[in-house]
C-alpha positions as CSV (number, residue, x, y, z in Angstrom):
1,M,-50.2,-11.8,-62.2
2,L,-48.6,-11.0,-58.8
3,G,-45.0,-11.8,-58.5
4,I,-42.1,-11.8,-60.9
5,A,-42.4,-15.3,-62.2
6,A,-39.6,-15.9,-59.7
7,V,-36.1,-15.1,-61.0
8,L,-36.1,-16.3,-64.6
9,A,-32.4,-15.8,-65.2
10,V,-29.4,-14.5,-63.2
11,A,-26.2,-14.0,-64.9
12,P,-22.9,-12.2,-64.0
13,C,-22.2,-9.3,-66.3
14,S,-18.6,-8.7,-67.5
15,A,-19.3,-5.3,-68.9
16,Q,-17.5,-2.5,-67.1
17,T,-17.6,1.2,-68.2
18,E,-16.4,4.5,-66.8
19,A,-19.8,5.1,-65.3
20,L,-20.9,1.8,-63.8
21,H,-19.5,-1.6,-63.0
22,F,-22.2,-4.2,-63.7
23,I,-22.6,-7.0,-61.2
24,K,-25.5,-9.1,-62.5
25,S,-28.7,-9.0,-64.5
26,V,-32.1,-10.5,-63.5
27,Q,-35.0,-11.1,-65.8
28,V,-38.3,-10.2,-64.1
29,E,-42.1,-9.8,-64.8
30,Q,-42.3,-8.7,-68.5
31,H,-44.6,-5.8,-67.9
32,A,-42.3,-4.0,-65.4
33,V,-42.0,-0.4,-66.4
34,D,-40.2,1.5,-63.5
35,V,-38.0,0.7,-60.5
36,R,-36.9,2.4,-57.3
37,W,-34.8,1.4,-54.3
38,E,-37.0,1.3,-51.2
39,S,-34.0,0.5,-49.1
40,M,-30.8,-1.5,-49.5
41,R,-32.9,-4.6,-48.7
42,S,-35.9,-4.0,-51.1
43,L,-36.9,-2.7,-54.5
44,L,-40.2,-1.3,-55.7
45,L,-41.2,-2.3,-59.2
46,A,-44.0,-0.7,-61.2
47,V,-45.9,-3.3,-63.2
48,R,-48.2,-2.1,-66.0
49,A,-51.8,-2.8,-65.1
50,G,-50.5,-4.6,-62.0
51,G,-49.7,-1.9,-59.4
52,T,-46.4,-1.8,-57.5
53,L,-44.5,-4.8,-56.3
54,R,-42.0,-5.0,-53.4
55,L,-39.0,-7.2,-54.1
56,P,-36.9,-8.1,-51.0
57,L,-33.2,-8.6,-51.4
58,D,-31.2,-10.9,-49.0
59,S,-27.7,-10.2,-47.7
60,D,-26.3,-11.7,-50.9
61,G,-28.4,-9.5,-53.2
62,Q,-30.7,-12.3,-54.3
63,L,-34.3,-11.3,-55.0
64,G,-37.0,-12.9,-52.9
65,K,-40.7,-13.5,-53.5
66,A,-42.6,-10.4,-54.6
67,E,-45.5,-8.9,-52.6
68,R,-47.9,-6.2,-53.6
69,A,-46.9,-2.8,-52.2
70,S,-49.7,-0.8,-53.9
71,A,-52.7,-1.6,-56.2
72,A,-52.6,1.9,-57.7
73,R,-52.0,1.8,-61.4
74,A,-48.4,2.8,-62.1
75,S,-46.4,3.7,-65.2
76,F,-43.9,5.4,-63.0
77,I,-43.2,5.6,-59.3
78,G,-41.4,7.8,-56.8
79,V,-40.2,6.8,-53.3
80,S,-39.2,8.7,-50.2
81,P,-38.5,7.6,-46.6
82,T,-42.2,8.4,-45.8
83,G,-44.1,7.2,-48.8
84,L,-44.7,6.2,-52.4
85,A,-46.2,8.1,-55.4
86,A,-47.5,6.4,-58.5
87,G,-48.9,7.7,-61.8
88,V,-49.9,6.7,-65.3
89,Q,-49.7,8.4,-68.7
90,F,-53.3,8.9,-69.6
91,R,-56.2,10.5,-67.8
92,A,-55.6,9.2,-64.3
93,N,-54.8,10.5,-60.9
94,V,-51.3,10.7,-59.5
95,V,-51.5,9.3,-56.0
96,E,-49.3,9.8,-53.0
97,M,-49.3,7.2,-50.2
98,S,-47.7,6.6,-46.8
99,V,-45.3,3.7,-46.4
100,E,-48.2,1.8,-44.8
101,G,-50.2,2.3,-48.0
102,T,-52.6,4.9,-46.7
103,L,-53.7,7.4,-49.3
104,Q,-52.3,10.9,-48.5
105,H,-53.1,13.0,-51.5
106,E,-54.6,12.5,-55.0
107,Y,-53.9,14.8,-57.9
108,P,-56.0,14.6,-61.2
109,F,-53.9,14.7,-64.4
110,L,-54.9,14.6,-68.0
111,G,-51.6,13.0,-68.8
112,A,-48.2,12.6,-67.1
113,E,-44.7,11.7,-68.4
114,D,-42.8,11.2,-65.1
115,L,-42.7,11.9,-61.4
116,D,-40.5,11.8,-58.4
117,L,-40.9,12.1,-54.6
118,D,-38.8,13.2,-51.7
119,A,-39.5,13.8,-48.1
120,K,-41.1,17.2,-48.7
121,H,-42.3,17.4,-52.3
122,L,-43.8,15.5,-55.2
123,L,-42.7,16.5,-58.7
124,V,-44.8,15.7,-61.7
125,L,-44.2,16.4,-65.4
126,G,-47.6,16.4,-67.0
127,L,-50.9,18.2,-67.8
128,R,-52.9,18.8,-64.6
129,S,-56.6,18.5,-64.7
130,L,-58.1,21.6,-63.2
131,P,-61.5,23.4,-63.6
132,G,-61.6,25.3,-66.9
133,E,-59.0,25.0,-69.7
134,A,-55.9,22.7,-69.1
135,A,-52.6,24.5,-68.9
136,P,-53.9,28.0,-69.6
137,L,-50.3,29.4,-69.2
138,G,-48.6,26.3,-70.7
139,E,-47.9,24.7,-67.3
140,I,-46.2,21.3,-67.7
141,A,-44.3,20.6,-64.4
142,W,-45.7,20.8,-60.9
143,L,-44.2,20.8,-57.4
144,F,-46.5,19.7,-54.6
145,D,-46.1,20.0,-50.9
146,T,-46.4,16.5,-49.4
147,T,-47.8,17.9,-46.1
148,S,-50.5,20.3,-47.4
149,G,-51.1,18.8,-50.9
150,T,-50.9,22.2,-52.4
151,G,-49.0,22.6,-55.7
152,R,-47.6,25.2,-58.1
153,A,-46.3,25.1,-61.6
154,V,-42.5,25.4,-61.9
155,L,-42.0,24.9,-65.7
156,F,-44.1,26.2,-68.6
157,S,-44.1,24.9,-72.2
158,A,-42.7,27.0,-75.0
159,S,-45.7,25.8,-77.0
160,G,-47.9,28.1,-74.9
161,K,-51.5,28.0,-73.9
162,G,-52.8,24.4,-73.5
163,A,-49.2,23.1,-73.8
164,P,-49.9,21.4,-77.1
165,A,-46.4,20.0,-77.4
166,L,-46.9,17.8,-74.3
167,S,-50.5,16.9,-75.1
168,R,-49.4,15.8,-78.6
169,C,-46.1,14.1,-78.0
170,G,-46.1,13.0,-74.4
171,L,-46.9,9.5,-75.5
172,I,-43.3,9.2,-77.0
173,E,-41.9,9.3,-73.4
174,T,-38.9,11.7,-73.8
175,G,-39.4,13.6,-70.6
176,A,-38.0,12.9,-67.1
177,V,-37.7,14.4,-63.6
178,R,-35.6,13.7,-60.6
179,F,-34.9,15.0,-57.1
180,L,-31.4,15.1,-55.8
181,S,-30.3,14.5,-52.1
182,D,-30.3,18.3,-51.3
183,G,-33.9,18.7,-52.4
184,S,-33.0,20.3,-55.7
185,F,-34.4,18.8,-58.9
186,V,-33.8,18.4,-62.6
187,I,-36.5,18.5,-65.3
188,V,-36.1,17.3,-68.9
189,P,-39.4,18.2,-70.7
190,G,-38.5,16.3,-73.8
191,V,-41.2,17.9,-75.9
192,D,-39.6,21.3,-75.4
193,D,-36.0,22.5,-75.6
194,G,-33.7,22.3,-72.6
195,V,-32.7,20.7,-69.3
196,H,-33.6,22.6,-66.2
197,W,-32.0,22.4,-62.7
198,F,-34.0,24.0,-59.9
199,D,-33.2,24.5,-56.2
200,A,-35.4,22.9,-53.5
201,E,-37.7,25.9,-53.6
202,G,-38.2,25.9,-57.3
203,K,-35.8,28.6,-58.3
204,V,-33.9,28.0,-61.5
205,L,-30.2,27.2,-60.9
206,R,-29.1,26.3,-64.4
207,V,-30.5,25.7,-67.9
208,W,-28.8,23.8,-70.7
209,S,-30.1,23.9,-74.3
210,S,-30.8,20.6,-75.9
211,Q,-28.4,21.5,-78.7
212,E,-25.4,22.0,-76.3
213,L,-26.1,18.6,-74.7
214,G,-26.5,16.8,-78.1
215,I,-30.1,15.6,-77.4
216,D,-33.2,15.9,-79.5
217,S,-36.3,17.7,-78.2
218,G,-39.5,19.1,-79.5
219,C,-42.7,17.7,-81.0
220,P,-42.5,17.5,-84.8
221,L,-45.6,15.3,-85.3
222,S,-48.5,16.3,-87.5
223,D,-52.1,15.7,-86.3
224,D,-52.4,12.6,-88.4
225,E,-49.1,11.3,-87.1
226,V,-50.2,11.9,-83.5
227,K,-53.3,9.8,-84.1
228,F,-51.3,7.1,-85.8
229,Y,-48.6,6.9,-83.1
230,D,-51.2,6.8,-80.4
231,M,-52.5,3.6,-81.8
232,A,-49.4,1.8,-83.0
233,T,-46.2,0.8,-81.1
234,A,-43.9,0.2,-84.1
235,P,-43.9,3.8,-85.4
236,R,-43.2,5.2,-82.0
237,R,-40.1,2.9,-81.8
238,V,-38.9,4.1,-85.3
239,F,-39.4,7.7,-84.2
240,V,-37.4,7.2,-80.9
241,D,-34.7,5.2,-82.6
242,A,-34.0,8.1,-85.0
243,R,-33.4,10.5,-82.2
244,R,-31.1,11.0,-79.1
245,V,-33.6,11.1,-76.2
246,V,-33.4,11.2,-72.4
247,D,-34.7,7.9,-71.0
248,E,-34.0,8.7,-67.3
249,I,-32.2,11.0,-64.9
250,L,-30.1,9.4,-62.2
251,A,-28.9,11.1,-58.9
252,T,-25.4,9.8,-59.0
253,P,-22.6,10.4,-56.4
254,S,-21.1,12.8,-58.9
255,G,-24.3,14.8,-59.5
256,P,-27.3,14.5,-61.7
257,A,-26.8,12.4,-64.9
258,L,-29.0,12.2,-68.0
259,V,-29.3,8.7,-69.4
260,V,-29.3,9.4,-73.2
261,R,-30.6,6.8,-75.6
262,S,-29.8,6.4,-79.3
263,A,-30.0,3.5,-81.7
264,H,-28.1,2.1,-84.7
265,D,-29.6,-0.6,-86.9
266,K,-32.4,-0.8,-84.3
267,K,-29.9,-1.7,-81.5
268,P,-30.2,0.8,-78.6
269,S,-27.2,2.2,-76.7
270,W,-26.9,4.7,-73.9
271,Q,-24.6,7.4,-72.5
272,L,-24.5,9.3,-69.3
273,I,-24.2,13.1,-69.4
274,L,-23.2,14.4,-65.9
275,L,-24.3,17.9,-65.1
276,G,-22.3,20.4,-63.1
277,R,-23.8,23.4,-61.1
278,R,-21.5,25.8,-63.0
279,G,-22.7,24.5,-66.3
280,K,-20.0,22.1,-67.3
281,T,-20.8,18.6,-68.3
282,R,-19.1,15.2,-68.7
283,T,-20.1,12.4,-71.0
284,L,-19.5,8.8,-69.9
285,P,-20.3,5.5,-71.8
286,L,-23.0,3.2,-70.4
287,S,-22.9,-0.3,-71.9
288,I,-26.0,-2.1,-70.9
289,P,-25.6,-5.9,-71.0
290,D,-27.7,-7.7,-73.6
291,A,-29.8,-4.7,-74.6
292,Q,-32.6,-5.7,-76.9
293,E,-34.3,-4.0,-79.9
294,G,-36.8,-1.4,-78.6
295,D,-35.5,-1.3,-75.1
296,R,-36.0,1.8,-73.0
297,L,-34.3,2.4,-69.7
298,K,-35.4,3.4,-66.2
299,G,-33.4,3.3,-63.0
300,D,-32.5,4.5,-59.5
301,M,-29.4,5.0,-57.3
302,V,-28.9,4.9,-53.6
303,G,-25.4,5.9,-52.7
304,T,-23.0,4.2,-55.1
305,H,-25.5,1.4,-55.9
306,A,-27.5,1.5,-59.1
307,V,-30.4,-0.6,-60.4
308,L,-31.5,-0.2,-64.0
309,L,-34.5,-1.6,-65.7
310,T,-34.6,-2.2,-69.5
311,N,-37.9,-3.1,-71.2
312,V,-39.9,-2.7,-74.4
313,P,-42.7,-0.3,-73.5
314,F,-46.4,-0.6,-74.7
315,T,-46.0,-4.2,-75.9
316,S,-45.9,-7.8,-74.6
317,E,-42.8,-8.5,-76.6
318,G,-39.7,-9.7,-74.8
319,G,-39.3,-9.0,-71.1
320,A,-37.9,-6.6,-68.5
321,T,-34.4,-7.0,-67.0
322,L,-33.0,-5.5,-63.8
323,H,-29.3,-4.7,-64.0
324,F,-27.4,-4.2,-60.7
325,A,-24.2,-2.1,-60.8
326,D,-21.9,0.1,-58.7
327,W,-20.9,3.6,-59.6
328,T,-17.4,4.2,-60.9
329,G,-18.0,7.4,-62.7
330,G,-15.3,9.7,-61.2
331,P,-15.5,13.3,-60.2
332,T,-18.3,15.8,-60.4
333,P,-18.1,18.3,-63.3
334,E,-18.0,22.0,-62.2
């Protein structure tokens, strides 16, 4: 299905938090799984099994008719001024394209959790498919040069050779990556401890433990549980609902922010944890209007403008909703 079934519902949101002032919510194509600002006049929306759609916005912020931006399969996307990158979770290539849709580079991956793109680099959290054994040193995050297509590992799994933690628990979707405006980037492996902030060249600037940020990490699943979770959506939801996990990283005007999800009586809620270069953090409430059971969150920011996507992954239940908001989150932590 090409298009977003038009706009199914548009409603003003009265919710206002320290972090974001919500303006409106729009229900869209139910299989939408990721969103990025392409410009202040258009969004890119990854649609499971449907490629990437371009959604124009008029001067009043109303969504227009969707058009296909890329046919490449996409569970997550990244956008830069010069191109688009798209990838999926299981045994498929991560592709990088120009703004005109011309294929620039293709990178084989056994599995991927997230990616992001800026003008110079592509960042992928995943297991790269190379000749010989996968992840012989435990490589789980890769930085690629968008000009040459060459890449190198920037993060290695504590689980060691073959990165079994990522290969076993990547399907739970607790990892995230994000570039910041200065070219530096943040990686949350999810299946391993910690949050890692690198400079634009891949040098570590700061590392926080999961414990000090109050988030859960690691891969506690047995072999039988991995097989079961791979086939069934409901147990994954129960597993995630019992933990505090990072759904997304946002590049806010006050610095990088982890979007941390938890659930009570199956109802999800989120917080933002702002990260400071000197190691300090600040936690802000993030009240998502009309969040539904099982919802996960993706999003993007350009300047002070945020777009967030809530959906129920790996199922045809419910739908996806875009939430438009403005940043009100205050100063940057040190």
